[in-house]
C-alpha positions in Angstrom: 0.0 0.0 0.0 2.9 2.4 0.7 4.0 2.1 -3.0 0.7 3.4 -4.1 0.7 6.1 -1.5 4.1 7.3 -2.8 2.7 7.5 -6.4 -0.4 9.3 -5.3 1.7 11.9 -3.3 3.9 12.3 -6.3 1.0 12.9 -8.6 -0.6 15.3 -6.1 2.6 17.3 -5.9 2.9 17.4 -9.7 -0.7 18.6 -10.0 -0.2 21.3 -7.3 3.0 22.6 -8.9 1.2 22.7 -12.3 -1.7 24.6 -10.9 0.5 27.0 -9.0 2.6 27.8 -12.1 -0.5 28.3 -14.2 -2.1 30.7 -11.7 1.2 32.6 -11.2 1.7 33.0 -15.0 -1.9 34.2 -15.3 -1.5 36.8 -12.5 2.0 38.2 -13.4 1.8 38.3 -17.2 0.6 41.6 -18.7 -2.3 40.6 -20.8 -3.5 43.1 -23.4 -5.4 42.1 -26.5 -5.6 44.2 -29.6 -7.5 43.8 -32.8 -4.5 42.6 -34.8 -3.7 39.9 -32.3 -7.3 38.8 -32.0 -7.7 38.4 -35.7 -7.9 35.0 -37.2 -4.8 35.4 -39.4 -1.8 36.9 -37.5 0.7 36.2 -40.3 -0.7 39.0 -42.5 -1.9 36.9 -45.3 -5.5 37.1 -46.4 -7.2 33.7 -46.7 -7.1 32.6 -50.4 -9.3 29.5 -50.3 -11.6 27.4 -48.3 -10.0 25.6 -45.4 -12.2 22.6 -45.9 -11.0 21.7 -49.4 -10.7 18.1 -50.3 -7.3 16.5 -50.4 -6.3 14.1 -53.0 -6.1 10.4 -52.0 -2.4 10.4 -52.7 -1.7 12.3 -49.5 -3.5 9.7 -47.4 -1.8 6.9 -49.2 1.7 8.4 -48.6 0.9 8.9 -44.9 -0.3 5.3 -44.5 2.7 4.0 -46.3 5.0 6.1 -44.2 3.4 4.7 -41.0 3.6 1.1 -42.3 7.2 1.3 -43.3 8.1 3.2 -40.1 6.6 0.4 -38.0 8.4 -2.2 -40.1 11.8 -0.5 -39.5 11.0 -0.2 -35.8 10.5 -4.0 -35.5 13.7 -4.8 -37.5 15.8 -3.4 -34.6 15.5 -5.3 -31.4 
């Protein structure tokens, strides 16, 4: 039971440190929003097409082949 208590205490300390860091960064950072920063495109380019355009099937096939060959190479090395 003491092993689990140590893990629980460790997780509790990690959660507390994370919450404290988040709260301190929210308190001490100067937050000012302007119209330029709140805009959807910060980079300065106007959108030139629909974001929901269809991709060609070749992109999906290349991604699947990359994953398959990546896994095969991983299993080659013990």
